[in-house]
N, C-alpha and C positions, 0 to 999 in steps of 0.2 A: 446523288440527288435524293433528298429525303422524300418519303412517301407523303403525298398530300392527303388531307383528311377532312371530311365533312361530318358534322354532328347535328342531329335533329332531335330536339327535346319533345317529349310527349308524343312519340311516334309509333306506338304499337297499334294504333287504329286511326280511322278518319283521315283528315287532311295530312297529318304528320306521316302516316304510313304511305300515303300517296306521294308525298315529297321524297321519302326514302326510295320508293320504287323508281321515281323519275331520275333521281340522282344516281342510283345504281346503274341505270341505262346510259346516262349522259356524262357523269363525272369521272375524270381520270384520277382516281384515288380511292382510298378507303372511305366507306360510308357507314356511319354508326347510327343504328336505330337505338333510341334511348327511351326507357320506360321506368316508371316508378316501381311497377310490379315485375319482378324478374320472370315469373312464369308466363305472363301475358307477352312480355317482350320476346322471350324465346319462341313462343308460338307464332308471333308475327314474323320473326326471322325465318322460321321453318316454312311459313306460307309463301314468303318471297323466294326462298330457296327452291320451292317447288315450281316457281315460274322461271327458274334458271338464273336467278340473281344471287348476289353474294354479299348481303349486308353483314356487318359486324354488330355486336351488341355490347352495351354498357349500361348498367343500372344507374338511374338518376331520378331522384325525387327533388324537384326544384324547391319544395317547401321545407327541405331538410338541408340546412347550411353545410353540415358535415358531408352530405352526399355530393353537394356542389364542389366543395374543396377537394374531396377525394377524386372526383372525376377530372377536375382541372389538373391536379397533380399527375394523374394517369396520362393524360394527353400531352402534357408538357414533357414528361419523362420518356414516353414511347415515341412521340412524333415531333418533339420540340415545339408543340403548340397545335393550334388548329388553323385550317385555311378557310373553312366555311362553317359558320355557326347560324343555325336556324332556330330561333326561340319560338317554338310552336305551342308548347304546353300551355293550357289555359282551361278555365271552367266557365260555365254559365248555368244559373239556376233556370229551371223550366218556368214558363209563365204561370203554370198551375201550382208551383211550389208554395206551400203555406208557411214556410219559414219567415219570421218577422224581417222586415226590410233591413233593420239594423244588423241582423245576423248575415243576411245576404251580402250587405255592403262589406262587412268585415272579412268574410270568407272569400268573396270574389276579388277584392283588392289585394288580399294577402297573397293569392296565387298570381293573378294576372298582372299586377303591378309590382308589389314589393318582392316577391320571389323571383320574378323575371329580372328585376333590377339586381338582385343578388347574383343571378347568373352572369349578367353583364359586368358586374363589379369584379368577379373572379375570372371570367373568361376573356374579356377584352384585352387584358394585358398579355394573354398568350395567343391572341390572333396574330398570325404571321403577316409580314409585308405582302401586299397584294390580296389580303384577305377580304372576305365578304360576310357581312353580318345582316341577317334578315329577321326582323321582329314581326311576327304575325299579329297584326292588329285588326281593326274592323272599321268599315264605313260608319258603323254605329257610333264610334268615337267622334267622328266629324259631326254627325247629326247631334250628338250630345253636346259637343262644344258650342254649337249654335243655339242650344237651349240654356246655356249658362248665362249668368248675369254679364252685362257689358264689361264690368271690372275683371271678372274671371277670364272672359274671352281675351281681353287685352293681355293678361299675364301669360296665358297658354300660348298665345301667338307671338309673344315678345321674343326678340332675338337675344335679350339679355337675361331671360329667366335662368336661374341656376338649378342644378340638380337638387341642392338642399331646399330651395324655395318650392320646387315641384313636390318633393317628398312631404314638405309641410302642408301643401295644399291637399294632397291625397289623404294625409292623416286627418286634416281638418274635416274633410268630407265624411270619413268614417266616424269621427268623434261627434259630428253634428247629427248623423243618423241615429246615434244612441239616444239623443235627446229630442229627436224628431224636429230638428231645427235646420235641416239641410235646405229645405225650400226657401224659407226666409233668408238663408245665407247665400242664395243665388245658384243653388245646385238643383239639377233635375232629378226625377225619381227613377234613375236607372243606374244600378251598381255596375253592371257590365259595361254600359256606355262610358261611365266615368273612368273605369279601369283602363279602357282602351284609349280614351282621351289622354290619360296619363302616360300610357305606353308610347303612343305616337309622339307626344311632346318630349318624353325621355329620349327617344330615338334621335330627335332633332338636336337636343342638347349634347348628346354623346358624339354625334357626327361633327358638330362644331368643335368639340374638344379634340377629336382625332385630327381634324384639319390643322388645329393650332399646335398640338403637342407631338404629333407623329406625321407631319406632312409628307415626308419622303416615303412613308410606308404605303401610301395610296390605298388605304383600306376604305371600302365603300360600305356604309351602314345605312339601311333604310327600314322603314315600317311599311307594311302592305296590308291590303284587304284581299283575302282569297275569294271573296264573294259569298253568296248564300249557298251553302253546300249541304248536301244530304249526309248528315252525320248523326250519331247518337245525340250530340249536343243541339244541333239545329233542326232536327226532325226530318221526316220523309218527304215533306212538301217542297223542299228547297229545289231550285232549278238546276243547280250544278252537281255533277258527280264529284267525289273526292279527287279523282285524277284531274278534272277541270279546275278544281279549286287550287290544286298544286301548281298550276301553270305560272302564276305571277311570282309566288315565293321562289320557285326554281329559276325563273328568269333572272331574278335579283341575285340569287346564290351563284349563278353562272355568268355574271357580267364579265365580259372578256378582259384579259390582261391589258393594262393600259387605259381602260375606260376611266373617265373622270366623273361621270354622272350616270344615273341619279345618285345623289349622296345627301343624306339628311332630309329625305323627302317621304311623302306618303304616296304609295303607288297602288293603283287598282287597274286590273286588265292591262298591265304593262304600261300604263300611262300615269305620269305624275299628276296628282290631284291637288286642287286648291285646299289649303288648310286654314 
């Protein structure tokens, strides 16, 4: 029986660290804490070890394609693939940040959408039968979707939108912000929100593809919102602790063998949400 393995991106702090903590307690297998910075990652591993937990570490920078391919090759070689993949790594500019909106749009979508898509492109093929894939998105994506033009809303909610079409729309948003044409183009003024609208939509597209191309593998892939959580990114006023924020991502990561749903859904507080 090969060792089962769970990997969590961007998990040296915040919600990601809390997800690793919970999986170390509940998951029957190896749990990998992954961080772009090796030093911070090892510090996080040490802090969990002091709690009596035993996470493993692997360096991963989702903005570096060679880092993704190196990690994918490592897990394929050592474990024959992965059983649980939690895409948690993400960024958000502070409200007070003075960077031009076009810069915020390019940087935010580069990580939250395009780099996460690179992760899925290289890791989905090595997700084993019965695997669970969780993309940490946000309710802000749903709110943003409702602020888009009717034409954009129709495409994002469409059952026949392709990955290529979605990538084109995300790039269109970035390009339009460079010329300050995004509002006339039907896009709202939130880079973070658009990035998460894209991530949730991508999750639905990939779930449909898994059902079609690998039906017997019974892999469940979902996007979720951890809620508003007290982290460096979201600030100290948020109502949820990181451990509370980890509850829904961990619930989806640990959906029992034989479960058939949720799949291709957006989930918050363990409940499927309207998209």
